[in-house]
N, C-alpha and C positions, 0 to 999 in steps of 0.2 A: 481434647481435642490436639492436632499434630501442630508442632510448630517449628520452626528455624532459629537456633542458639548458638552459640559460638562454639566453635570446636578447638579455638586456640588457646584455652584457659583463660581469656578475659572475660571480664566482666559486661554482660551488655548494659550500655545504660539508656537505651531507646526501644520502646515496645510499639510495634505496628498490628493495629488493631483492625481488623476489618466489621465492621457496623451496618447494621441492616435497618430499614425503617421500623423493624419491631422494638429497637432500641435497647437500653441496660439489659431487661429484665432477661431477653434473649440470648445475652451474651455464657459464654463459659464461666466459670469460676475464676480462673486464671487471667481471664481480661476483666472483669469483674474489679479484682485483686488489685490487680495493675492500676487502675484506672482509681480506685481508692487509695492506693500509696503513691501516685502521681506527685511530681512537685510542679511538673507543666505539661498542659493538655494542648496540643495545638490540633487544626482541623478545620473543615469547613463550616461554617454557621449553623447548618443544616444538623449536624453530626453534633456538634457543642449544644445543641438544644436538647437533642436527645439522651443526654447524660446527664442533664442538668438537675442538679441538689444530689449529686453523687459523687463527689469530689469537692476536697477545698483545695484543689490545685489553680495555679495560677492557668488562665485559659485564654489564647490566642487565635483567634481566626487567621486562615490562612493569608499570607500579605498578599497586597495587589501593587504593583503585576508579580504573577506566581514565579518569576524568575529569583526574587528574593527568597522565596521560601526555605532553600536549603542554608544560604548564611544565617537567614533567624533561628534555623535549627542549629546550627552551628554554634551560635552563641550560646544555647543551653548544654552544650556536651560537658557530660561528666555528672549531671543531674539526673533525676528519675521523669524520663521525659517519654509521654504517649502522645504517638500520631494517630488520628482516628482517620480512616478510609471508608470507601463504599465495599461491603460484601468483601470480595478477594483481595486483597490491595496488589496481586501481581496479575489481575486481570484487567487490562487497560486501566490499571490505576498506579498511585504512586510510588509503589514496592520498587520497579525497576529504578529509578531515578535516586530513591531514597538509598539502596543497594549500593548502587555507583559513588554515589559521594561519600558514603562513610563507610562502608565496606560491610560483609556480613558478620562480622564479630562483633559488632556494636548494636545489633538487632537481636530481639525476640520478635518475632511474628506471630500472631492467632490470628490466621485468615477466617474469616465468616464465609458464608454461602454466596458465591458469586453471583451475578444477574441474570449469566445465563442458565444457570441452573435452577435458580428460583423461575425464569421463563417458562423453560421447558415441564417444569416440574405442573404449572398451571396448564399448559398446553396439551401436556401428554407426547410430547415429541421428545424421540432420542437425541441426546445432547449430540452424540458422532455423528449426526447425518445432518447438523444444523453450521451453516456458515455463519461469521459474524463480521458484520462493517461498522467501525466506528465513524459517525457522521459530524462527532464534536472538534470543531473547528477544520473540518477536512469536506472540499468538495463532494456534492451529490452524484456526480460523475463516476465517482468512486464503485457505483453500483452496477456499471456496465458490464463487468466481466462477469458478475455473479446472476446476471439473468438469463438462466437456465431453464429449462421447461422441467416443473416439478420440483424445483430448489426451494428449499426451506431457508430465510434467512433471519438472523436477528439484528436489529438496525440500534446501535445506543444514539440517542437523539441528543443532538447540542439541546434544544429548547422545546417550550410549545409550538414551535410554528416547524417545526422538523416533519410530523405525520403528514401534515397537508402537502409539504414540499415532494414527500416520498410519492403520495398518491397521485400525483399532477406528475409526477417525473415517471411513472409507470404506467399510467394513461398514456401520455405521449410516445413512449417508446412501444406501443400494441402490447400491453400488460395491464391493461384496464380494468379485466376479471381477475385478476391476483387478490387472493383473499390477505386483509388486512389484520392482526389484533393489536390491537393498542391495548399497552399494559400500562398504567399508570400507577405510582407511588407501591409495588407491590410490596408485602408484608406491613403496611402501614394502616393505621385506622382507616385512611382514606383512599387505600386500594382500590382500583376500578381494572376490569377488563371489557373491554367492547370491542365488536369485530364489524367488518363491512368490505364491500369491495373496493378496489381502487378508485374505480369509476365513480364511485358514490360520494355524496357530501360528508364530509368529514365535520363529526357531531362537537359540539361546543359545551363547555369550554373544555381544554387540553389542558391538563397538570404540566408546570414546568419539567418535571421528573417522570419522564416517561422511556419507553422502548418502543419498539413496533417490529412485531413478527410479521415475517411474509411467506404466504405460500405465493409461489409464481405460477401462473396461468397466461401462457403464451397465446395471443392470438394470431390468427393465419397471415397477419401482415406486421408480426413483432419483428422487430429489429434487433437480432440476439447474434452475439458474436459466436462462430464456431471454436472449440478446443484445438482445432488443428491451427500447425503453421502455414502461412503462407493464405492471410485471407484475401478474397476477391478486391481486385484492384479499384472496386467502386465505394468499397467502405471508405476510403481515403481522398480528400480534395487533393487534388493535383493539376501540376501543368504540363504533365505528361512526363517530367523528372520524378521517376518511382521507380524503384527494383519490382519488378514485375512479378506477378503472384508465384508462378511456378520456380522462378531465379530465387525468390524471397525465403521459398520455402525450403529449397536448398542450402541457401544461406545460411538461415537460421539454424540448420542441421550442421553445418559445419559450424559455427559460433558455439555452439555444444553449452547454451546457457545452464549454470548450475543456481540454486538459490541464494537469495544474496548479494549475486558478482553484478560488478559495474562493467555497462558497455562505453565506450567513445564510438560515435557514429561522426566521420567525419567526411564533411561535404553530404549532409544529410538528405537534401532534397524534400520528400515529402514527408520525412521522420517516420517512413513505415518500417522499417528493420530495426530502428531501435525504441517505436513503440511496441512491435510484436516480442522483442527481446523482453521489455516490462509484463509483457501478458503473460508471459510462460510463468513467472512467479509472482506475487506480492510483492517481497522483499528485493526483487532485481531493481537496480536504476538505470539511467542513462542518461551521459552527457553530450549533447549534438551540438554540431557547429555547422553553420550554414552562412555562406557570404549572403545570399541576396535578403533583402529584408522583406520582400513579400512572402517569400519561401518560408521564413523565421516565422512570421503571423500564421502562416498555413500550417506550421508544424504545431503550434501551440493551439489551432483549432483540432486538428486531428488528433492530439494526445489527449484535449479534454473531451471529446466527442467518444473515444474509444476506450475510455476509462483510466488514464494514467495521466492526471493533469500534473502528478508530479516531476514529467519529464522535466528535465533542464537543458535549455536551448540558447545559444550566443550566437551574435551575428560576427562573424570573423572572416577574413580572407587568409584561408590557408595558403602554406605553413605561418604558423604564430605561436609564439608562447602561450598556456594554459594554464597560470599559477594556480586558478581557482578551480580546477578541474582533481577529483578525488582520481587516483593510480588506477589505469582501467585491469578487469580480466581480460578483457577482450575487447578489440579493435576492429570496427571495419569502415572500410573505405568504398564508398559507392560512387564517388564520384569526383572527378581529378586526379584521378591516379598519376594522369601523365607529370603533374605539377612538380617541379623540381622541390625533394626534400620532404611532401607531404607524408610519404609512408616511412620515412625515418624518424618523422615526427612521433607518430604512431606506434613504432617498435620500439624507439629510445622510452616510450612511456608504458610499457607494457609490463605488469609485474611477472617474476621467474614464472615459466609455466603458463603463460597468458595465450591468448590466443589471437591472432591476426588473420581478418579474410579481406581481401580486395577482388572487385570485379573491375574490368574493363572490355570495352565493346569496339577500340580502336588499336590501330596497329602500334603509336604509340604508347597507349596504357600497357597492351601487350609486352611491348620492350620495355616498360620497367618493372614489370611482374616478373619477366624474365630476371632481370638485374637483382630482384629480391630474391628469387630462388638460389641464384647464385651466389648470395652473399648469407641468406640465411637457410638454406636450404627448407623444408617444405615440400609442397606437393602443386602442381598445377594442373589443371582440367578446363575442358571446354563441354560448354552447355548450351544444347541446341534444342528451341521449342519451335512447335507448328501448330497453327491454330488454323481451324475450317473457317472459309469465307467465301463469297459468291466471287464467281468469276463469270460476269454476263449471268446466262439463266441458269448456268449449273456451280458445283460447289469443288473448291479445291482447298487444300493445306497452304497456306503459304508459311514460310518460314520468319522468325523472329531473328533480329541481330543475333550472330552468337555472342556467347560471353564467355570470355576466359576469367576462371577464378582462381585466385592464389589462395592457399591454406598454410599456414605455419605456426609452430609452438613454441615459444622464447624459453631457452633453457640457461 
């Protein structure tokens, strides 16, 4: 079985083993030998029970709270230590945190089969066609961007209540005919696979250790998010202070998001631009600022409803110091462009190579954008949109307010 070991010449003292419900007998010889030779074994109580009688080592369950786990491991540095984790330790497991804390040279890693591989093997699904979403300590609204016709999802459950919560959520979103596969205690003696529609009653009891595989079936009235930039305005709760759909699509294109990047949305209004920034990639983050308390609450609701509950929003009157905000890769100013010092706040915070995009509809705002253009370079453009509407008994196009947009890259 493949494993990672030190490339620095140092002797690893910590062995990280991926363990399944099939227990000690299913492990490789390398993993079994490490357990037999260990001085200390740390893992969840369920994992420790699976190797009972196989080692004379001191056995320690993960401490509570979990934040104490790394210091507990550190106290045994230099001894022969084994850490037991579920399946593949680097698939939503403890591996990443352990490597970040101790360094790769301290570890030998013997991974097991991931729960994704095990689930797809049971269902006959191709792994590359499946999206994985963890609901362990995370809001169920994270599912929203994944609700696409025909999508196959594997959901990592928090506990025995998760499957029923997922079924209710899908039904409420118009996907009640979606097929759910309840996978319980895979590879163990009590493993079980049951299938049902989301709109059907959940069978009882449900094992605490479970996953939910989902085949999305969208009804005619299903509320699904398109993959394009520029969501329809009615997707957002707003009081009129919203970057309209067509302008938002152009704005997102100008911001040019990349995976893992951070946006500051200053004068966020309804939060529409920051929300769509996060929808472009699950690793993207938004830090939003809005001065009006009612709008701050509305941004929270929009972020939750559209599947990006991690959006960070604070109530402040700009410009102000924002010490808790991580330096942005991009800054968007959609409201209050004419406020003295606001553009400077965003520009000074930008990382080198970062992008600023600012929109204005007033003459005063345009003047500030032209001053920014003179100071920092970049480009100015005007965007006009006309929408069809009734004029008495006939129809005609009515122009919306022209938007002046400033774009610049910080060198």
